[in-house]
N, C-alpha and C positions, 0 to 999 in steps of 0.2 A: 058560738062566737057571735058577737054583734055584727050587724050588716056592714057598719062603717069599717070595722076591722077587716072583714072579708074583702071588701072593695079595695082597701089599701094594699092588701096582700096580692090581689090579682094585678093591680097596677105595677107593683114591684116585679112580679114574675114576668109581666109583659115587657118591662124595660130590660130585664136581664136577658130574656129571649131575643129581643130585638138586637141587643148588643152582640150576642153570640152569633147571630145570623148575619152580621155585617151591616147592621142598621146604622152605622155611624155613631155608635155609643162609645163606650169607654175602652174598647180594645186598642192597644197601642199599635198592634201589627195590622189590624184591619183584615177582616175576612179569615178564611181557613188557612192555616199555615201551610207552606209548600211541603211536599213530601221530601224526606231526606234524600241527599244525592246517592246514586248507586255506589256500591263499593268499587274501588279501583280494580281494573282488570288484571289478569295474570300477566306478568312480564318475564322474559328470559333474556339474560345477558351472558354471552359466551366469550370467554377469554382463553388464550389470546385471539385477537381478530385476524392477525396475519403472522405467519411463522414459517421458517424453513428448517428442514432437518436432513441429515444424510441417512444412508441405509442402516447404519448401526445404532441409530438413536430411536427413542420413542418420544412421544409428546403428550404431556398431560393437559387436557382441556378441563376447564371449570365452567359449569353452567350455574349461574345464580338465578334462582326462581323466587319471585316475590308475589305477595298478595294472595297466597294460598297456603294452606297447611300441607298440601301435597307437593313437595318440592322435587319429586322424581322427574326425570326426563328420559326420552328415548333418543338413540343416536343413529344417524345415517352417514355414510360416506358416499358421495356422488349418487345419492338417492337410494343406496342399498342399505337396508337395516343391518347395523353391525359391521358393514363392509365385507370384503372378501380378500382373497389372496392377490387379486389383480389391482384393487384400489387401496388396499390396506385395511386393517381391521381396527375396531374400536370397542373397548369393553363398556359394560354398563356404568363403570366409574369414570369413563372419559379418557382412558389411556389408549392412545393411537400407536399402532405398530405399522411402519411403512412397508410397501412392496419393494422389490428389488429393481424397480424401474423409475426413471425420472418422470416427473409430472406434477401438475397442480391438482389438488383435490378439494372438494367442497364438504366441509364438516358441518352437520346440522344437529342441533339439540332442540327437541320438541317437548313442550310441557305435557306431562301425563294428565294434568288436571284440565287442560284445554288444548286439544290437538290442533287448534288453529293458530297457536302462538309458538314461535320458534326464533332462533337466532343462528347465524352461520358464520363460519370462519374459513379463510383460504389457507391451505397448507401446501407448501412446495417441497417435494422430495428432490434433492439435488445430488450430483455425483462428481463435482469438481474435485480432483484428487489433491490439488494443492499448488501453492506458489513456493517453489523450492529454491529459487534464485532471484536475484535482482531483476526487475522488469520482466519477470515471467519466464524467460527462456534465454538460451545462450546467444541468440541473435540480438537480444535486448529490444524486442519489438514492443514490450509493454502491453501486450494484448492477452486478455483472458476471454476466449470465445466460448466458454462453457458456463456462462452465467445465465441461469434460467429463471432467476427470481426478479432481479432489478431491471426495470424497463423505463423508458422515458415517460410512460404513463403513471407509474407509481413512485418515481423518485421526485416527489414534490413536498413542499413544506408541510402540507396537511397529513401526509401519509408516511414520510420518511424523516428520520432524525436520530439523535444520539440515544443509544440504548443503555450504555453503561460505560464505566471507566475503571481501569486498574492502575493503582499507584506503582511507580517504579523509582529506582534510587539514583537515576542520572539521566542526562540528555540522551535521546534516542535519535541518532543520526541514521542508523541502519533501518532499511525497510523491513517492516514486520514480515516474517515468513509464516506459511500456513500449511498444515498437514492434516488431512481429513482421516477420520476413522482409525485413530491411533489407539492401540491397546496399551493402557498405562497400568503397571502392576498394582493390584489391589484397588484400582479405581475404575475398572471397566474401560469401555471405548469412549474416546473424546475426539472432537475436532480441536486441534491445538494451534495456537498462534504463538510464535517464538519472538521474543523481544530482547535485543542486546543493548546495553547502556554504556555510557562513558565511565561509569563507576565500576566497570569490569564485572557486571552481572549478566547472566542469561536467564530469562524467565520463560517458562512454559505455562501459558494460561489456557484455560478452557475458552475456546473461541466463541462460544455461545453464552457465556456468563452463567454456566451451570455449576460453577465452583467459585466461591467468594475469594479463595486464596489460590496462589499458584499451584499447579499440579506438581511442579518442582522448580527450584531455583538453585543455580550454582554461582559462586563468587570466585574469581581468580585472584583474590587478595588473601593474604595471610600475614602472620607476624613478620614485621619488617618489610613487607611488600605492599606498596601502595600504587595508586594511579599516578600519572606524571603531572605535576602542577604545570599549568601553562607557562608560568614564569621560567621554568627550566629550559624551555625551548625558545625563549625570547620572542614569542609571538602571541598575539591576542586572538588568533584565528579561532581557537577552541577555548572555551571557558566553562568552568574553572579548572577542569581536569581533562586528562587524556587517558582513555582506556580502550574501549572497543568503539571504533568509528565506522568501520566497514560493515556492509551487509554480509552476514554469514551465507553459507550455502548448504543445502540438504541433499544427501544421497538417499532417495527413498528405497533403493534396492538393498541397502545395508542398514537403513534406519540410523543414519549418522548425520549430525550437523557439525560443520567445520567452522571454527571461530578463531579470529586472530585478535589477541589482546596485548596492549603495551603496559609495562609496569616499571616502577622505580624500586630499586633494591639497595641494600646497604653498600656503601662505597663512595659515592652512589654509582650503581650500575643500572643501565637501562636495557630492557630486553623486550623483544617480541616473542610470543609463543603461539604456535599453531595447536589448537585443541580440537580433538575429535570426540564428540559427545554422543552418547546413546540418546536418541530423541525421546525414548520412553522414560528415562530415569535421570539423565544428565551426567551419568558416569563417564569417565574418560575411557577411550577405546584405543586399540592399536598401539599400546605402549606410550600414549601421549601424556602430556603435551611435549612438543619438541621446540627447542630454542632456535629461532631463525638467525642464521648467519650466512654470509656470502663473501666471496672475494673473486675478482676478475683480474686478468692481466691488463695493465694499462698504466698510463702516466697522468690520468685525469685528476681533477681537483680532489684533494684529500688523500692522495696516494701515499703509500708507506715509504717512499724513497727507494724501494727495491723493485719497482716495476709491477706493483700490485695496488689495486684500489679496493679497500675493504668496505664492507657495508657498515655505515655509521648509524647505529640504532637511535641515538639521541636525535640526530638531525633528520632522519627519514620519517615520513608520516604515511601511515597505511589507511588512506581514505577510500580508495575504490573497492567496490564489492568484490568478493571472491568469485572465482570462476572454477567450476568443476567440469572437466571435459575429458572424455576417453580415459577415465581413471586417474587424472592428474588434477591437483588443486593448484591454481595459479594465483599468486599474491603480488600485487603491484604497489609501488611506492613513489611518492614525491617528497616535498619538504613541508616543514611548518613555516608558512609565510615567507618562502624564498630565503630562508636563513642558510647561508653556505657553511660547509660544503655539502652538496647533495647531488644525486643523480636520479634518473628514471630507472628503477629496478623492476624486474619481473623474476620472481622465484617460483620454481615448479617443484611440487612434492607429490610423491606417490600416495594416493588416497588410502591405500590399504596398509602401508607400512610406515607412512609419514617420513620416509627417507627422501632427502633432496635429490631431485633428478637432474636439474640444470638451473643455470642462472643467465639472465640477460641484463646488460647495462647499456642504456641508450647513448651514453657519452663516456666510454671507458678511458679515452685519451683527451677528453674535453671536460665540460662542466654542465650541470643542470639537466634540462629536458625531463623534468619530473612528469610522472604519470599520475594525475589526480582526478581529472574527469568529473569534478563536482560530485563524486561519490559513485558514479556509474562504473560498472565493472568492465573488464576487457570482454570483448565479444569473441565468439568462435563459430566457425562454419562446420559443415558436416564432415569435412575432411580432417578436422582437427587443427586447422590454422587459427592462430590467435591474433586479434587486432586490437591495437591501442592507439591513443592519440597522446602526443607529448606536448609539454608546455615550453616556456622560454628556455633557451639553451643553445649551445653551439650546433650549427648545421653545416656540415661539410661533406655529407655523404655523396653529393653530386660531383665532388672533386676526388672521390676515392677515400675519403676519411670515414671515421666511425661515429660521427656526431649526427644525431637525428632529432635536433630540437625543432619544435613546431612542425610536426609531421604526423601523418597517419602511417603506422608501421604494421606490416604483416609479418608475423613470425611463423614460419613453418615449424611444427613441433611434433615430429614423429616420435611417439613414445615419451613425449614431454621434453625432448631435447631441442631447445629453441635456437633458431638462427634466422636472421633477416632474410625474407624471401622477396619482399617488394615494399615500396613505400610511395607516398605522395607528400610533397611539401609545396605550399602556395608560392606563387612567384614573388610575393612581397614578404617572404619569410624574415628577411633582415629587419624590416620595419616592424613586423609583429613582435620580434624578439626585443628590439630596442625600446619599444613603447609599452611593453607589458600587455600586449594584446594577444596573449598566447592562444594557440589553437587548442590546447589541451584542457580548456575550461569546460568541455562537454565531451561525453563519451560517444563513440561510434555506434551506429546501428546498422545491422546487416539485413537486407530485405530478403523475403522469400524469393525463390528462383522465378525469374521473369521469362515470359514466352516471346516478348518483343524486345529487340535491342540486346545489350549485354545481359546475360542470364544472371550474373552475380554482382549485385550492386551493394555499395556501402555508402552511407550518408553520414556527414558530420559537419559541425560548425564550431566556431570559437568566439572569443570576445568581440571580434570584428563584426559578427552578424552575417557573414557570408555563408551560405549553405553550399557545401561541396558534395557532388554526386560522383562517385568513383567506381570504375570497373575493378572489381576485386581480382580479376585475372590479368589485368594490365593497369596498374594503379597510376602510372604516368610519371613517376619520379619528380623531376624538377625542371621547370621551364622558366627562365629568368624574365622572359618578355610578358607572358600572360599564362593563365590557366586553361589554355585552349586544348591541351592534351587530355583532359579528363572529360567525362561524360557531360558534366554541367556544373557551372558555378552561378550562384544567384547572389550577387553582391548586395549587402544591406537588406536582405529579405526579412530578417528578424532583428530584434534587439540583441544585445550581447547575450551569447548562449552560455548559461550556467546550468544546463540541464539537458538530458538526453530526450529526443523526441519519441513519440509513439507512432506505430504504423498499423493501420487497420483498413481493410476494404479498399486498398489502393490509395489511401490518403496518409500523408505525413503530418503529424500534429506537433508544432513547435510553439513554445511560449518563452520568448526572450525577456531580458531585463527591460523594464520601462516600456513594455509592449503588451499587446493583446494576444490571446491564443489564436494561432493561424493554422489553417489546413491547406496543404498543397497537394494537388491531385496528380497521380502518376498516370501518364498516358503515352503510348508509343515509345516507351523507354526513357521518358524525361518527365520532370515535374513542371507543373504550371509555373510561369514566371511570377505571377502574382497569386495571392491567396484565393482559393475557391470558396472559402468561408472564413469568417473570423468572429471572435467574441466581441463584446462591448465593454469589457472590464480590463483595465490596465493593471498589471502587476509591477511593482517596483522590484528592487534587488531581492532575490536573484532571478526572478521569473519562476519557472517551475519545470518539473519532469512529469509530464502527463502520463496517465495510464488509461487503458480502454477496457471496458467490459462489454460483452455481447453474447447473444445466443446464436452461434454461427455468424452469419452476416447480418442478422436482424437485431434490433433493439440496442444499437451501439450507443454507449455513453462514454464521454471523455471525463475522467476524474483528475483533479489536481488540487494542490495545496498552495494557498497564498500565505507566504511566511514573511511578509514585509516587516512584521512587528517583532522579529526574533531578537533584535538587539535591545529592545525596550521591554521585553517580557510580554508583548502582546500575544493574543491567541493565534494559533493556526486556524485558517479558514478553509473548510472543505467546499469545493465547487464541483458541480456536475453539469455537463453540457451535452446537448443532443449532438451525436457524432455526425449527423447529416448536414446540419446547418449552423452548429455551434450556438444555438439559442440556449439561454440559461434555464436549467431545470431546477437547480437547488443551490443554496448557499447556507452554510451553517451559521452565518451572521444574520439571517433573515427571520429567525424565530425567537428573538429575544434571548433570554438566558438559557432556554431549554437545550440548545444544541452547541453551546460554546465549547470549543476544544481547549486543551491545555496550552501552555505557552509554546510558541512556535520554535522550531529548529530549522535552520536553513538547509537547502539541498535535499529535502525529504520528499518522499512520494508515498501515496496511499496504496494499500493492498486491498483488492476486491476479491471476495471468495464466498461462494454459496450464500448469496443474499446479504452479505455484510461487508462493511468497509472499515479498514483498520488504519488508525492514524497515530503515529508516534510523536511525542512532544517532549518538553523538558522535564516533565514530572509524572506523566501518565500515558497509558495507552487508552485511546478513545475508540469505542466501537459504535458504528452507525448501521442502521438497517430500517426495515419497515416497522413502523410503530405498532406495538401490540394492541 
């Protein structure tokens, strides 16, 4: 090769070498390219992150492993590989079986490809047997003190919200009832929530969303038998139909749920029926249903002209929750929007035979005095006495008459045979009656036995907003001058009462119309004259009926529904408050569309059970709990 060509070649090579070595030549990147990024690390994601189960349930966990071909994991429960009989066991596939004890457990899934990578979940094993009656017990305290999952720390927008919804065929005025660990034929064990609608249906849903369809559903309608159109009763109080309004009651000893339904039949004929259903199947029991009828001696409004007052099925409305006490089902009645003639009736039926035991009419020789209580049921004490509050109507009991309008009435009921034992009527009863400020707009609550002052207290209020505290052993009758004969009266303490209070840890929780939630503390046999705590949110009509959940005396939460929007189809709003100071923990309106409930129904209350909260609406049952 000629020397000139060799020199040119060497120059070219030098240029290329210099460029490749970062000499500022022709490379667009400049220098040595950076090493490729390391591959992403192994990750593990465990679902659900938070969950509660009862003893008869198992829980399937899923571990999602990414960035490795080895997707296997190992499992521990409270640090024990595979768990054991004390903490519960978990299979290699992530199926957890609980122990027979209550508690919270830490479930951990660890990557087999990288033992430093894991994820964990908290599982709660619960044992709350159920909510069998309105407001939790026959005292109507509204407290569930066996709630081990929900606490003021975890009931927050970030960790708590709506989990699922079930569609229903009518308005749900009745409080949802709950029964844990129920054996359903062919379907195994389920926690079950029972929902009754104004379309005369009763649903049994899996309370944890483990079944997309009802476990069973029964309808009390058939050919020629419908619900009652609200136009038939000349009242717009219930729209568009009347069927099941009252909260049923469950007897866990016999696995029976008792339900009262109103129907329209050819003629037209209007009937109430008492149904006794098997909680496992919905089948009728005890020869039911039975048609409700009654007659008492008297000359009151609607009498037959022969000294009898018959029960008027069309005019009477069965709003208050049912009461089951000492083997007797008590059913109470008022009117549809004060359309006469009507009376305050209590009918008592044997729970095993469905035979009528006795009847009570609050005005057999007078008129009205309906027992409606904004849906709250009659209360009962340990001795079997039954307590009701009556609305507008004739009051002449203090003069030896038989009229008990605007009064708290105690019915002695040995064996279900009712008779007035005692009563209290406010000094301004006549004013309450004439101005439609009836006492019976809220149900009575009986307090647990007290060690200071009268042992047996009852509390109630009405549209006037005065809170009355009455000695159940000496209710005070009537004093025309003032209510000084009773334990305590707190005039104007709350807004108009259209809901029953809750009682927990020595505190009474009331939420009146156009008012805030207020707590009154019981000390020395009397309540504080002013609230010891109150919320910062005003509810319009009708206020609310609060409920309380706690673990013993700890972790108290007050739950309630704001239903102001019921007439316009607005949603129910679930609120949770810290029971100690009524600071707000949660509102279903605070998380955008995620937690919005169905259209509101007035006079409703939520049910809290085993880590979940159940809310009935116009079109659905909404279930809230810890977010998975």
